[in-house]
Biopython code that builds the backbone (N, CA, C, O; Angstrom):
import numpy as np
from Bio.PDB.StructureBuilder import StructureBuilder

atoms = [
    (1, "MET", "N", (-117.231, 80.291, 92.083)),
    (1, "MET", "CA", (-117.282, 79.157, 91.201)),
    (1, "MET", "C", (-116.428, 79.468, 89.965)),
    (1, "MET", "O", (-116.694, 80.435, 89.251)),
    (2, "LYS", "N", (-115.432, 78.668, 89.725)),
    (2, "LYS", "CA", (-114.529, 78.846, 88.585)),
    (2, "LYS", "C", (-115.015, 78.029, 87.399)),
    (2, "LYS", "O", (-115.524, 76.918, 87.552)),
    (3, "ASN", "N", (-114.847, 78.605, 86.210)),
    (3, "ASN", "CA", (-115.186, 77.909, 84.983)),
    (3, "ASN", "C", (-114.326, 78.504, 83.878)),
    (3, "ASN", "O", (-114.326, 79.719, 83.677)),
    (4, "LYS", "N", (-113.592, 77.658, 83.161)),
    (4, "LYS", "CA", (-112.638, 78.144, 82.167)),
    (4, "LYS", "C", (-113.310, 78.994, 81.082)),
    (4, "LYS", "O", (-112.808, 80.065, 80.739)),
    (5, "LYS", "N", (-114.434, 78.529, 80.543)),
    (5, "LYS", "CA", (-115.124, 79.301, 79.493)),
    (5, "LYS", "C", (-115.561, 80.661, 80.019)),
    (5, "LYS", "O", (-115.391, 81.681, 79.352)),
    (6, "ALA", "N", (-116.124, 80.663, 81.216)),
    (6, "ALA", "CA", (-116.578, 81.919, 81.814)),
    (6, "ALA", "C", (-115.391, 82.825, 82.125)),
    (6, "ALA", "O", (-115.472, 84.040, 81.946)),
    (7, "ASP", "N", (-114.291, 82.239, 82.589)),
    (7, "ASP", "CA", (-113.106, 83.023, 82.937)),
    (7, "ASP", "C", (-112.459, 83.660, 81.712)),
    (7, "ASP", "O", (-111.882, 84.743, 81.808)),
    (8, "LEU", "N", (-112.550, 82.994, 80.562)),
    (8, "LEU", "CA", (-111.923, 83.500, 79.337)),
    (8, "LEU", "C", (-112.815, 84.462, 78.564)),
    (8, "LEU", "O", (-112.338, 85.156, 77.666)),
    (9, "PHE", "N", (-114.090, 84.514, 78.896)),
    (9, "PHE", "CA", (-115.022, 85.393, 78.186)),
    (9, "PHE", "C", (-114.655, 86.851, 78.429)),
    (9, "PHE", "O", (-114.440, 87.258, 79.571)),
    (10, "ASP", "N", (-114.584, 87.639, 77.357)),
    (10, "ASP", "CA", (-114.212, 89.054, 77.431)),
    (10, "ASP", "C", (-115.461, 89.902, 77.658)),
    (10, "ASP", "O", (-116.144, 90.278, 76.706)),
    (11, "ILE", "N", (-115.748, 90.195, 78.901)),
    (11, "ILE", "CA", (-116.932, 90.976, 79.258)),
    (11, "ILE", "C", (-116.889, 92.344, 78.585)),
    (11, "ILE", "O", (-117.854, 92.755, 77.939)),
    (12, "GLU", "N", (-115.791, 93.032, 78.734)),
    (12, "GLU", "CA", (-115.677, 94.398, 78.231)),
    (12, "GLU", "C", (-115.938, 94.497, 76.723)),
    (12, "GLU", "O", (-116.584, 95.441, 76.269)),
    (13, "ALA", "N", (-115.447, 93.540, 75.956)),
    (13, "ALA", "CA", (-115.624, 93.566, 74.498)),
    (13, "ALA", "C", (-117.064, 93.281, 74.089)),
    (13, "ALA", "O", (-117.442, 93.547, 72.948)),
    (14, "ASN", "N", (-117.869, 92.748, 74.995)),
    (14, "ASN", "CA", (-119.239, 92.363, 74.660)),
    (14, "ASN", "C", (-120.305, 93.205, 75.362)),
    (14, "ASN", "O", (-121.479, 92.834, 75.369)),
    (15, "ILE", "N", (-119.911, 94.324, 75.948)),
    (15, "ILE", "CA", (-120.872, 95.211, 76.605)),
    (15, "ILE", "C", (-121.736, 95.889, 75.541)),
    (15, "ILE", "O", (-121.224, 96.462, 74.579)),
    (16, "LYS", "N", (-123.046, 95.814, 75.731)),
    (16, "LYS", "CA", (-123.993, 96.472, 74.821)),
    (16, "LYS", "C", (-124.522, 97.765, 75.418)),
    (16, "LYS", "O", (-124.762, 98.731, 74.693)),
    (17, "GLU", "N", (-124.703, 97.793, 76.710)),
    (17, "GLU", "CA", (-125.163, 98.989, 77.414)),
    (17, "GLU", "C", (-124.494, 99.022, 78.785)),
    (17, "GLU", "O", (-124.307, 97.991, 79.431)),
    (18, "CYS", "N", (-124.143, 100.220, 79.206)),
    (18, "CYS", "CA", (-123.565, 100.358, 80.543)),
    (18, "CYS", "C", (-123.873, 101.750, 81.076)),
    (18, "CYS", "O", (-123.511, 102.755, 80.465)),
    (19, "ASP", "N", (-124.534, 101.797, 82.204)),
    (19, "ASP", "CA", (-124.840, 103.033, 82.898)),
    (19, "ASP", "C", (-124.415, 102.819, 84.348)),
    (19, "ASP", "O", (-125.221, 102.437, 85.197)),
    (20, "ALA", "N", (-123.148, 103.071, 84.612)),
    (20, "ALA", "CA", (-122.591, 102.783, 85.934)),
    (20, "ALA", "C", (-121.976, 104.043, 86.532)),
    (20, "ALA", "O", (-121.293, 104.804, 85.848)),
    (21, "SER", "N", (-122.231, 104.245, 87.810)),
    (21, "SER", "CA", (-121.643, 105.379, 88.517)),
    (21, "SER", "C", (-121.491, 105.022, 89.991)),
    (21, "SER", "O", (-121.766, 103.895, 90.402)),
    (22, "HIS", "N", (-121.053, 105.990, 90.772)),
    (22, "HIS", "CA", (-120.913, 105.762, 92.212)),
    (22, "HIS", "C", (-122.275, 105.562, 92.880)),
    (22, "HIS", "O", (-122.340, 105.258, 94.071)),
    (23, "ARG", "N", (-123.360, 105.731, 92.123)),
    (23, "ARG", "CA", (-124.711, 105.510, 92.642)),
    (23, "ARG", "C", (-125.346, 104.239, 92.085)),
    (23, "ARG", "O", (-126.563, 104.070, 92.151)),
    (24, "GLY", "N", (-124.524, 103.349, 91.537)),
    (24, "GLY", "CA", (-125.051, 102.099, 91.006)),
    (24, "GLY", "C", (-125.308, 102.190, 89.519)),
    (24, "GLY", "O", (-124.549, 102.834, 88.795)),
    (25, "GLY", "N", (-126.380, 101.547, 89.050)),
    (25, "GLY", "CA", (-126.716, 101.557, 87.633)),
    (25, "GLY", "C", (-126.879, 100.141, 87.112)),
    (25, "GLY", "O", (-127.291, 99.235, 87.836)),
    (26, "SER", "N", (-126.541, 99.970, 85.814)),
    (26, "SER", "CA", (-126.709, 98.651, 85.220)),
    (26, "SER", "C", (-125.730, 98.430, 84.064)),
    (26, "SER", "O", (-125.134, 99.368, 83.535)),
    (27, "ILE", "N", (-125.589, 97.159, 83.695)),
    (27, "ILE", "CA", (-124.738, 96.751, 82.583)),
    (27, "ILE", "C", (-125.437, 95.598, 81.854)),
    (27, "ILE", "O", (-126.055, 94.734, 82.477)),
    (28, "LYS", "N", (-125.326, 95.605, 80.525)),
    (28, "LYS", "CA", (-125.913, 94.557, 79.691)),
    (28, "LYS", "C", (-124.813, 94.011, 78.789)),
    (28, "LYS", "O", (-124.137, 94.770, 78.096)),
    (29, "VAL", "N", (-124.637, 92.686, 78.802)),
    (29, "VAL", "CA", (-123.550, 92.019, 78.090)),
    (29, "VAL", "C", (-124.128, 90.978, 77.132)),
    (29, "VAL", "O", (-124.970, 90.167, 77.518)),
    (30, "ASP", "N", (-123.668, 91.010, 75.880)),
    (30, "ASP", "CA", (-124.074, 90.019, 74.879)),
    (30, "ASP", "C", (-123.253, 88.752, 75.106)),
    (30, "ASP", "O", (-122.029, 88.774, 74.977)),
    (31, "VAL", "N", (-123.916, 87.654, 75.443)),
    (31, "VAL", "CA", (-123.232, 86.389, 75.718)),
    (31, "VAL", "C", (-123.563, 85.332, 74.670)),
    (31, "VAL", "O", (-123.437, 84.135, 74.928)),
    (32, "SER", "N", (-123.983, 85.772, 73.497)),
    (32, "SER", "CA", (-124.400, 84.835, 72.446)),
    (32, "SER", "C", (-123.264, 83.945, 71.958)),
    (32, "SER", "O", (-123.521, 82.853, 71.451)),
    (33, "GLU", "N", (-122.010, 84.384, 72.097)),
    (33, "GLU", "CA", (-120.910, 83.504, 71.679)),
    (33, "GLU", "C", (-120.764, 82.301, 72.608)),
    (33, "GLU", "O", (-120.254, 81.260, 72.194)),
    (34, "LEU", "N", (-121.203, 82.433, 73.845)),
    (34, "LEU", "CA", (-121.169, 81.303, 74.787)),
    (34, "LEU", "C", (-122.432, 80.441, 74.695)),
    (34, "LEU", "O", (-122.389, 79.235, 74.935)),
    (35, "PHE", "N", (-123.544, 81.070, 74.349)),
    (35, "PHE", "CA", (-124.827, 80.375, 74.296)),
    (35, "PHE", "C", (-125.496, 80.633, 72.941)),
    (35, "PHE", "O", (-126.516, 81.320, 72.886)),
    (36, "PRO", "N", (-124.947, 80.099, 71.856)),
    (36, "PRO", "CA", (-125.437, 80.406, 70.508)),
    (36, "PRO", "C", (-126.865, 79.927, 70.236)),
    (36, "PRO", "O", (-127.516, 80.445, 69.328)),
    (37, "GLU", "N", (-127.358, 78.967, 70.987)),
    (37, "GLU", "CA", (-128.710, 78.436, 70.769)),
    (37, "GLU", "C", (-129.788, 79.279, 71.456)),
    (37, "GLU", "O", (-130.980, 79.082, 71.220)),
    (38, "VAL", "N", (-129.366, 80.206, 72.297)),
    (38, "VAL", "CA", (-130.310, 80.983, 73.101)),
    (38, "VAL", "C", (-130.705, 82.272, 72.386)),
    (38, "VAL", "O", (-129.854, 83.034, 71.928)),
    (39, "GLU", "N", (-132.018, 82.499, 72.300)),
    (39, "GLU", "CA", (-132.516, 83.764, 71.768)),
    (39, "GLU", "C", (-132.394, 84.817, 72.869)),
    (39, "GLU", "O", (-132.641, 84.521, 74.038)),
    (40, "ASN", "N", (-132.019, 86.031, 72.508)),
    (40, "ASN", "CA", (-131.809, 87.105, 73.484)),
    (40, "ASN", "C", (-130.790, 86.706, 74.551)),
    (40, "ASN", "O", (-131.067, 86.779, 75.748)),
    (41, "ALA", "N", (-129.627, 86.291, 74.105)),
    (41, "ALA", "CA", (-128.570, 85.842, 75.013)),
    (41, "ALA", "C", (-127.831, 87.046, 75.597)),
    (41, "ALA", "O", (-126.718, 87.380, 75.190)),
    (42, "PHE", "N", (-128.489, 87.680, 76.560)),
    (42, "PHE", "CA", (-127.902, 88.822, 77.252)),
    (42, "PHE", "C", (-127.912, 88.544, 78.743)),
    (42, "PHE", "O", (-128.879, 88.017, 79.293)),
    (43, "MET", "N", (-126.813, 88.910, 79.381)),
    (43, "MET", "CA", (-126.709, 88.838, 80.836)),
    (43, "MET", "C", (-126.274, 90.198, 81.324)),
    (43, "MET", "O", (-125.804, 91.023, 80.540)),
    (44, "GLY", "N", (-126.423, 90.438, 82.592)),
    (44, "GLY", "CA", (-126.013, 91.722, 83.116)),
    (44, "GLY", "C", (-126.062, 91.762, 84.622)),
    (44, "GLY", "O", (-126.142, 90.738, 85.301)),
    (45, "ALA", "N", (-126.011, 92.979, 85.118)),
    (45, "ALA", "CA", (-126.073, 93.222, 86.555)),
    (45, "ALA", "C", (-126.648, 94.608, 86.786)),
    (45, "ALA", "O", (-126.554, 95.484, 85.926)),
    (46, "TYR", "N", (-127.242, 94.796, 87.948)),
    (46, "TYR", "CA", (-127.719, 96.123, 88.311)),
    (46, "TYR", "C", (-127.534, 96.332, 89.805)),
    (46, "TYR", "O", (-127.390, 95.389, 90.583)),
    (47, "GLN", "N", (-127.545, 97.599, 90.168)),
    (47, "GLN", "CA", (-127.342, 97.964, 91.568)),
    (47, "GLN", "C", (-128.160, 99.208, 91.864)),
    (47, "GLN", "O", (-128.068, 100.201, 91.143)),
    (48, "ASN", "N", (-128.957, 99.159, 92.917)),
    (48, "ASN", "CA", (-129.780, 100.292, 93.328)),
    (48, "ASN", "C", (-129.026, 101.180, 94.311)),
    (48, "ASN", "O", (-128.171, 100.722, 95.070)),
    (49, "TYR", "N", (-129.369, 102.455, 94.273)),
    (49, "TYR", "CA", (-128.853, 103.402, 95.260)),
    (49, "TYR", "C", (-129.794, 103.375, 96.455)),
    (49, "TYR", "O", (-131.001, 103.559, 96.300)),
    (50, "LEU", "N", (-129.252, 103.147, 97.643)),
    (50, "LEU", "CA", (-130.072, 103.042, 98.846)),
    (50, "LEU", "C", (-130.297, 104.386, 99.519)),
    (50, "LEU", "O", (-131.216, 104.535, 100.325)),
    (51, "GLY", "N", (-129.464, 105.362, 99.194)),
    (51, "GLY", "CA", (-129.533, 106.661, 99.844)),
    (51, "GLY", "C", (-128.433, 106.783, 100.872)),
    (51, "GLY", "O", (-127.863, 105.783, 101.308)),
    (52, "GLY", "N", (-128.141, 107.993, 101.252)),
    (52, "GLY", "CA", (-127.123, 108.232, 102.266)),
    (52, "GLY", "C", (-125.731, 107.788, 101.848)),
    (52, "GLY", "O", (-124.893, 107.481, 102.695)),
    (53, "GLY", "N", (-125.483, 107.754, 100.552)),
    (53, "GLY", "CA", (-124.175, 107.351, 100.052)),
    (53, "GLY", "C", (-123.991, 105.846, 99.939)),
    (53, "GLY", "O", (-122.897, 105.387, 99.611)),
    (54, "LEU", "N", (-125.033, 105.070, 100.203)),
    (54, "LEU", "CA", (-124.929, 103.609, 100.151)),
    (54, "LEU", "C", (-125.584, 103.052, 98.891)),
    (54, "LEU", "O", (-126.649, 103.499, 98.466)),
    (55, "ARG", "N", (-124.915, 102.068, 98.314)),
    (55, "ARG", "CA", (-125.488, 101.304, 97.201)),
    (55, "ARG", "C", (-125.834, 99.922, 97.714)),
    (55, "ARG", "O", (-125.176, 99.398, 98.613)),
    (56, "GLY", "N", (-126.865, 99.339, 97.141)),
    (56, "GLY", "CA", (-127.287, 98.005, 97.541)),
    (56, "GLY", "C", (-126.408, 96.927, 96.947)),
    (56, "GLY", "O", (-125.431, 97.212, 96.254)),
    (57, "ALA", "N", (-126.763, 95.696, 97.223)),
    (57, "ALA", "CA", (-126.062, 94.545, 96.658)),
    (57, "ALA", "C", (-126.228, 94.547, 95.138)),
    (57, "ALA", "O", (-127.236, 95.023, 94.617)),
    (58, "ILE", "N", (-125.247, 94.021, 94.445)),
    (58, "ILE", "CA", (-125.307, 93.907, 92.993)),
    (58, "ILE", "C", (-126.046, 92.623, 92.652)),
    (58, "ILE", "O", (-125.753, 91.558, 93.197)),
    (59, "VAL", "N", (-127.006, 92.737, 91.743)),
    (59, "VAL", "CA", (-127.837, 91.605, 91.354)),
    (59, "VAL", "C", (-127.483, 91.211, 89.927)),
    (59, "VAL", "O", (-127.419, 92.061, 89.039)),
    (60, "GLY", "N", (-127.257, 89.932, 89.713)),
    (60, "GLY", "CA", (-127.027, 89.422, 88.367)),
    (60, "GLY", "C", (-128.360, 89.113, 87.704)),
    (60, "GLY", "O", (-129.313, 88.705, 88.368)),
    (61, "ALA", "N", (-128.420, 89.310, 86.395)),
    (61, "ALA", "CA", (-129.674, 89.091, 85.675)),
    (61, "ALA", "C", (-129.387, 88.530, 84.293)),
    (61, "ALA", "O", (-128.262, 88.601, 83.798)),
    (62, "SER", "N", (-130.429, 87.969, 83.675)),
    (62, "SER", "CA", (-130.306, 87.505, 82.299)),
    (62, "SER", "C", (-131.654, 87.632, 81.610)),
    (62, "SER", "O", (-132.694, 87.693, 82.265)),
    (63, "MET", "N", (-131.625, 87.671, 80.280)),
    (63, "MET", "CA", (-132.861, 87.757, 79.505)),
    (63, "MET", "C", (-133.323, 86.372, 79.069)),
    (63, "MET", "O", (-134.172, 86.238, 78.188)),
    (64, "PHE", "N", (-132.760, 85.351, 79.691)),
    (64, "PHE", "CA", (-133.151, 83.970, 79.410)),
    (64, "PHE", "C", (-133.028, 83.168, 80.693)),
    (64, "PHE", "O", (-132.340, 83.573, 81.630)),
    (65, "GLU", "N", (-133.686, 82.052, 80.723)),
    (65, "GLU", "CA", (-133.678, 81.189, 81.896)),
    (65, "GLU", "C", (-132.509, 80.207, 81.826)),
    (65, "GLU", "O", (-132.323, 79.561, 80.795)),
    (66, "PRO", "N", (-131.731, 80.077, 82.872)),
    (66, "PRO", "CA", (-130.649, 79.099, 82.854)),
    (66, "PRO", "C", (-131.169, 77.668, 82.714)),
    (66, "PRO", "O", (-130.422, 76.774, 82.317)),
    (67, "ALA", "N", (-132.440, 77.446, 83.035)),
    (67, "ALA", "CA", (-133.027, 76.109, 82.891)),
    (67, "ALA", "C", (-133.057, 75.667, 81.426)),
    (67, "ALA", "O", (-133.150, 74.474, 81.139)),
    (68, "GLU", "N", (-132.978, 76.637, 80.493)),
    (68, "GLU", "CA", (-132.947, 76.325, 79.058)),
    (68, "GLU", "C", (-131.619, 75.693, 78.650)),
    (68, "GLU", "O", (-131.514, 75.110, 77.571)),
    (69, "LEU", "N", (-130.623, 75.807, 79.494)),
    (69, "LEU", "CA", (-129.257, 75.410, 79.156)),
    (69, "LEU", "C", (-128.957, 73.979, 79.585)),
    (69, "LEU", "O", (-129.611, 73.423, 80.467)),
    (70, "SER", "N", (-127.951, 73.399, 78.936)),
    (70, "SER", "CA", (-127.463, 72.088, 79.368)),
    (70, "SER", "C", (-126.759, 72.243, 80.716)),
    (70, "SER", "O", (-126.494, 73.361, 81.156)),
    (71, "ARG", "N", (-126.464, 71.143, 81.357)),
    (71, "ARG", "CA", (-125.790, 71.184, 82.657)),
    (71, "ARG", "C", (-124.443, 71.910, 82.576)),
    (71, "ARG", "O", (-124.126, 72.727, 83.440)),
    (72, "ASN", "N", (-123.649, 71.611, 81.536)),
    (72, "ASN", "CA", (-122.350, 72.283, 81.373)),
    (72, "ASN", "C", (-122.526, 73.769, 81.099)),
    (72, "ASN", "O", (-121.763, 74.588, 81.613)),
    (73, "GLU", "N", (-123.526, 74.126, 80.292)),
    (73, "GLU", "CA", (-123.784, 75.543, 80.020)),
    (73, "GLU", "C", (-124.249, 76.263, 81.276)),
    (73, "GLU", "O", (-123.939, 77.439, 81.468)),
    (74, "GLN", "N", (-124.984, 75.573, 82.128)),
    (74, "GLN", "CA", (-125.415, 76.185, 83.383)),
    (74, "GLN", "C", (-124.216, 76.519, 84.265)),
    (74, "GLN", "O", (-124.213, 77.549, 84.939)),
    (75, "LYS", "N", (-123.212, 75.670, 84.266)),
    (75, "LYS", "CA", (-121.989, 75.948, 85.031)),
    (75, "LYS", "C", (-121.323, 77.214, 84.511)),
    (75, "LYS", "O", (-120.872, 78.054, 85.289)),
    (76, "VAL", "N", (-121.263, 77.344, 83.180)),
    (76, "VAL", "CA", (-120.698, 78.553, 82.566)),
    (76, "VAL", "C", (-121.554, 79.755, 82.957)),
    (76, "VAL", "O", (-121.023, 80.796, 83.345)),
    (77, "PHE", "N", (-122.864, 79.617, 82.857)),
    (77, "PHE", "CA", (-123.799, 80.694, 83.168)),
    (77, "PHE", "C", (-123.577, 81.243, 84.574)),
    (77, "PHE", "O", (-123.413, 82.450, 84.755)),
    (78, "PHE", "N", (-123.572, 80.360, 85.566)),
    (78, "PHE", "CA", (-123.476, 80.833, 86.951)),
    (78, "PHE", "C", (-122.097, 81.414, 87.271)),
    (78, "PHE", "O", (-121.994, 82.367, 88.043)),
    (79, "ALA", "N", (-121.051, 80.859, 86.693)),
    (79, "ALA", "CA", (-119.713, 81.426, 86.885)),
    (79, "ALA", "C", (-119.618, 82.800, 86.219)),
    (79, "ALA", "O", (-119.030, 83.724, 86.780)),
    (80, "LEU", "N", (-120.194, 82.934, 85.028)),
    (80, "LEU", "CA", (-120.155, 84.220, 84.324)),
    (80, "LEU", "C", (-121.017, 85.257, 85.029)),
    (80, "LEU", "O", (-120.658, 86.434, 85.079)),
    (81, "LYS", "N", (-122.133, 84.835, 85.564)),
    (81, "LYS", "CA", (-123.002, 85.753, 86.312)),
    (81, "LYS", "C", (-122.227, 86.401, 87.461)),
    (81, "LYS", "O", (-122.324, 87.608, 87.682)),
    (82, "GLU", "N", (-121.468, 85.599, 88.177)),
    (82, "GLU", "CA", (-120.661, 86.138, 89.287)),
    (82, "GLU", "C", (-119.558, 87.055, 88.762)),
    (82, "GLU", "O", (-119.289, 88.099, 89.356)),
    (83, "ARG", "N", (-118.919, 86.676, 87.661)),
    (83, "ARG", "CA", (-117.877, 87.525, 87.066)),
    (83, "ARG", "C", (-118.425, 88.874, 86.629)),
    (83, "ARG", "O", (-117.767, 89.897, 86.814)),
    (84, "ILE", "N", (-119.627, 88.890, 86.050)),
    (84, "ILE", "CA", (-120.243, 90.148, 85.615)),
    (84, "ILE", "C", (-120.558, 91.022, 86.821)),
    (84, "ILE", "O", (-120.350, 92.234, 86.770)),
    (85, "LYS", "N", (-121.049, 90.437, 87.894)),
    (85, "LYS", "CA", (-121.316, 91.208, 89.116)),
    (85, "LYS", "C", (-120.027, 91.815, 89.660)),
    (85, "LYS", "O", (-120.010, 92.978, 90.064)),
    (86, "LYS", "N", (-118.953, 91.038, 89.673)),
    (86, "LYS", "CA", (-117.666, 91.562, 90.154)),
    (86, "LYS", "C", (-117.112, 92.633, 89.207)),
    (86, "LYS", "O", (-116.527, 93.621, 89.650)),
    (87, "TYR", "N", (-117.304, 92.426, 87.911)),
    (87, "TYR", "CA", (-116.881, 93.441, 86.935)),
    (87, "TYR", "C", (-117.631, 94.744, 87.199)),
    (87, "TYR", "O", (-117.032, 95.819, 87.196)),
    (88, "PHE", "N", (-118.935, 94.648, 87.426)),
    (88, "PHE", "CA", (-119.741, 95.835, 87.706)),
    (88, "PHE", "C", (-119.275, 96.514, 88.990)),
    (88, "PHE", "O", (-119.193, 97.741, 89.055)),
    (89, "PHE", "N", (-118.972, 95.722, 90.001)),
    (89, "PHE", "CA", (-118.436, 96.278, 91.248)),
    (89, "PHE", "C", (-117.158, 97.060, 90.976)),
    (89, "PHE", "O", (-116.970, 98.160, 91.496)),
    (90, "ALA", "N", (-116.287, 96.486, 90.161)),
    (90, "ALA", "CA", (-115.010, 97.138, 89.849)),
    (90, "ALA", "C", (-115.220, 98.463, 89.136)),
    (90, "ALA", "O", (-114.571, 99.452, 89.476)),
    (91, "ILE", "N", (-116.126, 98.505, 88.141)),
    (91, "ILE", "CA", (-116.282, 99.763, 87.396)),
    (91, "ILE", "C", (-117.037, 100.825, 88.183)),
    (91, "ILE", "O", (-116.903, 102.013, 87.890)),
    (92, "THR", "N", (-117.823, 100.428, 89.167)),
    (92, "THR", "CA", (-118.513, 101.443, 89.973)),
    (92, "THR", "C", (-117.650, 101.923, 91.136)),
    (92, "THR", "O", (-118.029, 102.858, 91.841)),
    (93, "ASN", "N", (-116.517, 101.304, 91.339)),
    (93, "ASN", "CA", (-115.607, 101.716, 92.409)),
    (93, "ASN", "C", (-114.318, 102.298, 91.855)),
    (93, "ASN", "O", (-113.924, 103.396, 92.247)),
    (94, "ASP", "N", (-113.666, 101.603, 90.970)),
    (94, "ASP", "CA", (-112.422, 102.058, 90.351)),
    (94, "ASP", "C", (-112.149, 101.126, 89.185)),
    (94, "ASP", "O", (-111.969, 99.924, 89.381)),
    (95, "GLU", "N", (-112.116, 101.663, 87.984)),
    (95, "GLU", "CA", (-111.996, 100.811, 86.789)),
    (95, "GLU", "C", (-110.790, 99.880, 86.820)),
    (95, "GLU", "O", (-110.812, 98.839, 86.163)),
    (96, "ASN", "N", (-109.751, 100.217, 87.552)),
    (96, "ASN", "CA", (-108.544, 99.386, 87.588)),
    (96, "ASN", "C", (-108.511, 98.465, 88.800)),
    (96, "ASN", "O", (-107.465, 97.920, 89.152)),
    (97, "LEU", "N", (-109.658, 98.297, 89.428)),
    (97, "LEU", "CA", (-109.748, 97.461, 90.627)),
    (97, "LEU", "C", (-109.416, 96.012, 90.292)),
    (97, "LEU", "O", (-109.989, 95.436, 89.367)),
    (98, "ASP", "N", (-108.503, 95.433, 91.035)),
    (98, "ASP", "CA", (-108.109, 94.034, 90.839)),
    (98, "ASP", "C", (-108.960, 93.158, 91.745)),
    (98, "ASP", "O", (-108.797, 93.166, 92.965)),
    (99, "MET", "N", (-109.870, 92.401, 91.138)),
    (99, "MET", "CA", (-110.774, 91.568, 91.937)),
    (99, "MET", "C", (-110.088, 90.312, 92.455)),
    (99, "MET", "O", (-110.716, 89.516, 93.154)),
    (100, "ASN", "N", (-108.821, 90.116, 92.131)),
    (100, "ASN", "CA", (-108.051, 89.010, 92.706)),
    (100, "ASN", "C", (-107.371, 89.425, 94.001)),
    (100, "ASN", "O", (-106.795, 88.589, 94.697)),
    (101, "ASP", "N", (-107.434, 90.701, 94.325)),
    (101, "ASP", "CA", (-106.850, 91.231, 95.547)),
    (101, "ASP", "C", (-107.785, 90.913, 96.723)),
    (101, "ASP", "O", (-108.995, 91.120, 96.634)),
    (102, "GLU", "N", (-107.222, 90.417, 97.802)),
    (102, "GLU", "CA", (-108.018, 89.994, 98.954)),
    (102, "GLU", "C", (-108.859, 91.137, 99.532)),
    (102, "GLU", "O", (-110.012, 90.922, 99.905)),
    (103, "TRP", "N", (-108.297, 92.344, 99.609)),
    (103, "TRP", "CA", (-109.022, 93.496, 100.157)),
    (103, "TRP", "C", (-110.256, 93.803, 99.308)),
    (103, "TRP", "O", (-111.342, 94.024, 99.845)),
    (104, "ASN", "N", (-110.088, 93.818, 97.977)),
    (104, "ASN", "CA", (-111.210, 94.107, 97.093)),
    (104, "ASN", "C", (-112.271, 93.014, 97.176)),
    (104, "ASN", "O", (-113.465, 93.300, 97.090)),
    (105, "THR", "N", (-111.847, 91.780, 97.341)),
    (105, "THR", "CA", (-112.789, 90.677, 97.494)),
    (105, "THR", "C", (-113.604, 90.857, 98.767)),
    (105, "THR", "O", (-114.809, 90.609, 98.771)),
    (106, "MET", "N", (-112.957, 91.286, 99.844)),
    (106, "MET", "CA", (-113.664, 91.528, 101.101)),
    (106, "MET", "C", (-114.655, 92.673, 100.946)),
    (106, "MET", "O", (-115.767, 92.601, 101.467)),
    (107, "GLU", "N", (-114.266, 93.728, 100.236)),
    (107, "GLU", "CA", (-115.161, 94.861, 100.007)),
    (107, "GLU", "C", (-116.377, 94.442, 99.168)),
    (107, "GLU", "O", (-117.500, 94.872, 99.428)),
    (108, "TYR", "N", (-116.135, 93.598, 98.161)),
    (108, "TYR", "CA", (-117.224, 93.080, 97.329)),
    (108, "TYR", "C", (-118.193, 92.270, 98.191)),
    (108, "TYR", "O", (-119.407, 92.458, 98.103)),
    (109, "GLU", "N", (-117.670, 91.383, 99.011)),
    (109, "GLU", "CA", (-118.517, 90.561, 99.868)),
    (109, "GLU", "C", (-119.305, 91.419, 100.858)),
    (109, "GLU", "O", (-120.463, 91.126, 101.154)),
    (110, "LYS", "N", (-118.676, 92.472, 101.366)),
    (110, "LYS", "CA", (-119.358, 93.407, 102.262)),
    (110, "LYS", "C", (-120.504, 94.087, 101.512)),
    (110, "LYS", "O", (-121.608, 94.213, 102.040)),
    (111, "GLN", "N", (-120.237, 94.523, 100.281)),
    (111, "GLN", "CA", (-121.269, 95.150, 99.454)),
    (111, "GLN", "C", (-122.429, 94.193, 99.213)),
    (111, "GLN", "O", (-123.593, 94.592, 99.253)),
    (112, "GLN", "N", (-122.105, 92.930, 98.962)),
    (112, "GLN", "CA", (-123.134, 91.935, 98.660)),
    (112, "GLN", "C", (-123.975, 91.568, 99.875)),
    (112, "GLN", "O", (-125.035, 90.959, 99.729)),
    (113, "SER", "N", (-123.518, 91.930, 101.078)),
    (113, "SER", "CA", (-124.302, 91.649, 102.278)),
    (113, "SER", "C", (-125.381, 92.696, 102.514)),
    (113, "SER", "O", (-126.226, 92.521, 103.392)),
    (114, "LEU", "N", (-125.366, 93.781, 101.746)),
    (114, "LEU", "CA", (-126.367, 94.838, 101.889)),
    (114, "LEU", "C", (-127.665, 94.436, 101.196)),
    (114, "LEU", "O", (-127.662, 93.549, 100.343)),
    (115, "PRO", "N", (-128.773, 95.081, 101.556)),
    (115, "PRO", "CA", (-130.024, 94.774, 100.863)),
    (115, "PRO", "C", (-129.945, 95.217, 99.396)),
    (115, "PRO", "O", (-129.115, 96.049, 99.032)),
    (116, "VAL", "N", (-130.809, 94.655, 98.574)),
    (116, "VAL", "CA", (-130.860, 95.018, 97.161)),
    (116, "VAL", "C", (-131.531, 96.363, 96.967)),
    (116, "VAL", "O", (-131.144, 97.146, 96.099)),
    (117, "SER", "N", (-132.543, 96.624, 97.784)),
    (117, "SER", "CA", (-133.324, 97.859, 97.647)),
    (117, "SER", "C", (-133.612, 98.453, 99.015)),
    (117, "SER", "O", (-133.622, 97.751, 100.026)),
    (118, "GLY", "N", (-133.841, 99.740, 99.026)),
    (118, "GLY", "CA", (-134.179, 100.423, 100.277)),
    (118, "GLY", "C", (-135.673, 100.482, 100.505)),
    (118, "GLY", "O", (-136.122, 101.107, 101.467)),
    (119, "TYR", "N", (-136.446, 99.857, 99.657)),
    (119, "TYR", "CA", (-137.912, 99.928, 99.760)),
    (119, "TYR", "C", (-138.501, 98.622, 100.209)),
    (119, "TYR", "O", (-139.719, 98.508, 100.347)),
]
sb = StructureBuilder()
sb.init_structure("model")
sb.init_model(0)
sb.init_chain("A")
sb.init_seg("    ")
for serial, (resi, resn, name, xyz) in enumerate(atoms, 1):
    if name == "N":
        sb.init_residue(resn, " ", resi, " ")
    sb.init_atom(name, np.array(xyz, "f"), 0.0, 1.0, " ", f" {name:<3s}", serial, name[0])
structure = sb.get_structure()
């Protein structure tokens, strides 16, 4: 899902916490510039380690409910959620990974087909 506001948002400049490695981890992004009316306007992603060298699917998260947002803000929210998940995929694989490359997109989709947790 494409959205101009979400596409122009600088994820890297707004990272508040990031614990990412080849075993997964998490990222927390301050999105208050996009959603100024929202208290605790943080979004992020996390990924569990499944064991045996496998990481689970990347899950997008937020500290607020998208239902609080207007219809247009919800479009921004869901587009940004996907961008943050792809950003997290890139930094846990190779920081210079181009997510516009077809091969990397296929690898991301393959990763997303895995379970979230091994439990």
